N, C-alpha and C positions, 0 to 999 in steps of 0.2 A: 288400915283399909279404909278406902273411901266409901262413904255412905251413898246409896242410890236415892235419887229423887223420888218421893212418893208419887205413884201414879204413872211413872215412866219406866218402861221396860229397857233392859240393857240389850245392846246389839250382840248377838252371839254368832252369827253366820255372815258370810261375805255377801249372801244375797239380800241381806237387810240393808246393806250400804248403798242403796240406790238414791238418787237425787230427791225423789219424792218422799222416801221414808225418812231420809235425813231432815229434810226441810219440815216435814210434819212433826217430828220428834222435838226438833229445836223450838217449834212454836208451842207445842205442848209443855215443854220444859219451862219455857218462859212464862206461860200462863200459871203453872204450878208455883214457880218461885214468886211470881207477882202476887198470887193470891195468898201467899204465906206471909207477905210483908204487912206489917201493921200500918204502914204509911199509905198503902194503895189498896182500895177495895178491889174485889175480884171482878175482872172485866167480864162482858158478855161473851159466850163462846163464839169463835169466829164461824162463819158459814163454810161448809165443805168446799166451795168453789174457791175461797181465798187461800186454801192450802197449796195451790198450784200456781206458779207464776205465769204471766201471759205468754212467755216464750214456749212453754209446754203446750198450752192451749193452741197457739198458732201453728206449731208443728202438727199437732193432731188434726187441726183443721185442714192443712195442706195435704196431708196424707189421705183425707177423706174425699178430696176432689177426685172423680174418676178420670183415668186416663183414656183418651179418645182411641178407639180401635176400629179398623176397617169393618164395614157392614155391608150386607147384601140386601138390596130391595128389588121390587118388581114394578116397572113403569108400563103404562099403556103405550103402544106405538101402532103404526100402520104398516101392514104387510102386503106387498104386490108380488104374489108367488108365481112360481113355475108349476105349482100343482093345482091352483084354482083361478078361474077366469074373472073373479071379482075380488076387490080389495077387502081385507078383514082386519079385525083388531088383534094385535099380537102382544103377548106379555114378554117384555124384554128385561132381563136381569141387569142391574147396575150395581156398581160397587163405588162406595164412598171414597174419594181420592183426596180431597182437601177441604179446608173451610175458607170461605170468601173472606178476605181481610176487612176489618171494620166492624165485624159482628162478634160479640163476646158473650160468654156464659151460655145459658140456655137458648138465646136468640141467634146463636151463630149459624150461618146458612152453609149447608153442605154442598159440595159439587160432586157429581156422580160420573164415572167412567162407564160407558155402554159395554155390555158383554153380549154382542150380537151375534156371536159365532153360531148359536143354536139355530138361528133362521137361515143359515147358509149351509145346507147339508152336503153340498158337493165340495169334498175336501181336495179334489184334483187341482183346484185353484184356491190355494189357502188365503191369499191376501185380500183384505177388505179395504176399499176406498171409501171416502166420505167428502162431502162438501156442504156448506151452508147455503141456505136459501132465505131470502128476506121477502116477505109477502106484503105488499103495500095495498090494502083494501080500505078505500075511503081515507079517513084521517088516522086509521089504526094500522099499526105495524106488527106483524106476527113473524116469528123466526122458527125455522125448521132446520133439521140436519138429516141428509140423505146418505144411506149406506148401501154399497153395491159392490159387485165384483166385475173383473174384465177378463176375458179369456175365450179361446176358440171352443173349448170343450163344455162350455156353459149351456144348460137347457134353455130354450126360448121361453121368454116370460109370457104367461098366458093372458095377463091383464092388457099388455100392449105388444103386438108383434114387431114393434120397432126396436126392441131391446132384448138382451138375454140375461138369465140369472135372476135371482130374487133381489127385491128392493125393499128396504126398510126405512121409514120416515118416523123421526122422533121429534119432539117439541123442544125448543130452546127458550130460556127466559130472556126477557128484554134487556136485563141489566148485566148479563154475563153471557156473551156469545159462545164461550167455551163450555158451558155448563148445559145440563139436561134436565127436563121436568116431565111430569106425567102429562101425556097427551089427553086433554079433556074431551068428553063426548061432543061438544059443540065444535071442536077443532078437527073432527074427523073429515068433514067436507073440505076444510081448508087444506088438509093434507092431500086430499085427492086432486084439488086443483094444483097444488105445488108439484104432484107427480107428473100431471099433464104438462105443466109448464117446464119441466125439466127433461122431458123426453128427448128432445133434440140434443141437449148437452150430453146426456147419457149415451145416446146412439153414436155421437161423433167420438166420444171417449172410448167406446167399445169397437169402433170401426178399425180397419187395417191402418188408417192414418194415424191412429193412436192419439188423438187430440187431448190435451190436458183439460182437466176438470176446472171450472171457474172458481176463483178465490171466493166469490160470493155471487149466487145467482139471484137476480131481482125479478120478481113477478109482480105485475101490476094489475090491480082491480080484479073482480070476479064477475064475469057476465053470466055464467051459469054455475050454481054451487056444486053440481056433480054431474058427471057425463057417463057414469057407470050404471 
């Protein structure tokens, strides 16, 4: 009958035969055998972290990285309503859709998809249209996106009698025209000017001629910050 090595337990169950337990017992066994040899002094006890190979640590590290999931946020926007005759700040829900390439780790920049349906209560015309606007004011350029509907059943807009239905304007970052960002307080008046500059395009789009929306509407300068 074989004698057991002092200080080392025998494996009695299948659950003890994991890679970590085998490696730990082999290291302890070598330590005990090495210390019993008269030609070799007893070495210093290894640190607990050395009992696991780098591969195990790498797998655990990779599993600890959180997987990105869609999230909902709320952005400030500008609403030109069929219920009020002055523009107002609207809280628009957005959903994270993707991450801008080139950003990694905690500095990755998200791109949000607007959930503007809550600002258009008239469900008789379900489809929502949108188009971008580039505002050139001095040496600075600001970008926005306008959301609206088209249809004969729409209620007249109370902010402007030239168009029908509600209109929502959201802010767009300069580095990604397909993304959306929070509309800052200082950009509220810029959004009002963008609304006034786009009235003709919206009116022509909603007219019986059904003119198409511009691929990008360009508004130049600001002579009056707000006309409301």
